[in-house]
C-alpha positions, 0 to 999 in steps of 0.5 A: 499500500505504501508503494501504491500511495507513493505512485499516487502521490507522484501522479497526482502532482504531475496531473496537478501541474498539467491543470494549473500550468500557465504556459501551454508550451510546458505541456509537452515536457509534462507528456515526456515526464509523465509517460513512464508512470505506467503503474496504475494503468497496469495494475487496474487492467483487471478492474477497468479492462482493456477497452471501452469506457473503463479502458479509456479511464485506465489510459488517463491514469497515466499522467503523460497521456492525460497531458497529451489530451490536455495539449490537444485541447489547449493547442486546438484552442490557441489555433481556433482563429487559424485552424490551418496551423493545426495541419503542419506541412510535414512529409510524415503527416499523410503516411501516419494518418493512412496507417492509423486508418488502416489499423482502425479499419481492421477492427471491422473484420476482427472476431469481437469487432470491439476495439481494444484500448490501443485502437481507442487511443490511437486517434489521440496519438494522431491528433497529438502529432498534428497539434504538438508542433504548434506548441514547439515553436523555437529552440527553447521549447525543444531544450525544455523537452530534452530537459524533461527526457533527462529528468525523467531518465534520471528518476526512473534510473534511480528507482531501477537501481534501487529495485535491483540492489535494495529491493524498493518497489518490486511491484511485478512478481513475474520479473523475479528470476529463479536465481533470486534477482529482479529485472528492474522495470522502475514505473514502466509496465515491463523492463524492455520498455524501461530499457527502450526509454533509456536507450532513446534518452541516452542517444539524445544526451549524446546528441546534445553533448556532441552538438553543443558542448559543455552547457547547463543542459548537458553538464547538469542534466545529460551527463548525469542521465547517462551516469545513472542510466547505464547501470539502470540499463544493465539492471533491466536484464533486457537483451533487446534493450541492451542491443538497442542501446548499442545500435542507437549509440552507434547511429547517433555517433555516425549522425552527430555533426562532428568530424569523421575522425572524431566519429571513428575515435568515439566508435572505437572508444565505445566498442572498447567500453562494451568489451570491458563491460562484458568482461566485468560481467563475465568475472561477476557472473549471475543472471545478467551474464547468462542473458548475454551468453544466451545471445549466442544460441542462435534461433533458440534465443528467441525462446517463446517468440519462435512459436509466437511467430510461427502462430502469426505466420499461420494466421497470415497464410489462412488470411493473407489479404486482410488478416484476422483483424486488429487486436485479434491475434491473442483471441485467434491463437487460443481459439484456433492455433493452440496446436502451434504452441507447446504445452509449456509456453507461458504467454499468448501475446505476440512479441514481434510487432511486424508478425502482429501487423501481418497476422492481423492486417494481412498484405493491406496493412503490410503494404501500408506499413512498408509505404510509411517506413519508406516515406518517413525514412525519406523525410528524416533524411531530407530533414537532416540533410537540409538542417541549417545548424549543428543543433538542428542536425543533431536533433534531426539525427536523434529523431531518426535514431529514436524511431529506428531504435523503437521499430527495431526493438519492437520486433523483439518485444512488441509495442510499436504503435502502442508505444506513446513515445513513438508518437511523441518523437513524431510530434518533435520530428515534425517541429524539427522539420518545420524549423523549430531547432533553428529558430531562436526564442522570440523569433517571428514564425511567419513573416509580417506584411510591411505596409507601404509608406504613406505619401501625402498629396503635395509630396506626390505632386512634386515627385510627378513633376520631377519625373515629367521634367527629366530628360528622356534617356537615349535608347541604348544600342547593342 
């Protein structure tokens, strides 16, 4: 009860901040700060359910999602006299809307024809991508968002370290390992989600450090977030999170606005650090090293995912064009495809986002997904290439890295379109694409029309007389 009371107090403070804010732009940092608090929405699944009104209430128990809803309302109200600002001129808007429409349409031919909570909340995510860029107007707004990422990562990292070493807030019994260890998840529903968030945030810290150098944001927030984030990442025991961190770190160094020789040196130092860390874990032994050793087992490293992938493949073969319907993977598995899963399997939830999309949406959803990935990839590259400053290039590079990391890790742990940070990063990318990272605080976003000078009648008459009295110029000859 004490743990529950602590989380309720923290969420109440954040929700109260959302309500009493006097600066609407601070709603976006509140989204970043509040999204990690998944405790209550996870603990109330049994009472409020996955869908319907109860599912919607359960969603709002996450203060970050409540802040998303508030940002949509406030942003729409601010642009009520100029609603065109709510439709940003971004290359990713149309693909995102089409993909969301296909996923939502898939509910029509699902077994239950009842949308899950992930589908119910999808329109809010899409609306946030539309509205949030109107609240992210200049570099100061982006730095506030970056600071929120670092603060949130620091808080959940300290809690994750406490879960591993002093046993604080170990609130999910399923995360206890046979050897007595605990896979830290902080306030996230799953340790893999915590690892994903830490990987994305530490990539952002690297982008800030490499592009701006020693500033208050980097010295007091970015560097400490990395210092506490690394042991917290190890405490998650997430193999996909560890690999995702290595991928995100490497890509961020390669895309950072620094010299090629510096990139090679940083990559070499990073590789050396990984080798040293693995060596220390080898000497220490324990569950973390055993999980690292399991990466050498080939296909067996997939564990239960191997059978879940096979089940999704069978669903697609039986329904190749439109799949079994959005949200119907688990229901179809337990009713018609249990012959694929061995008796000792412990889960029936898909852990591979592409397989889920293929099984539930068929070729229609897969084709749309590939189109979206291609369009967003081109938009990321064009925004990165056309960035007019080191800071803007670093932010465009980070958005690209974060989207790649989320996409890649979702192939092992699921939660792609259900990942709220995916949509938050979409919104940040749109703001960067529209030039927010290059705009100084207080700069005018749209050009003002300069009125023509007022000339009185007497001055006009004098000017006309002077023109008429001037001699005519001789014609110019070639």
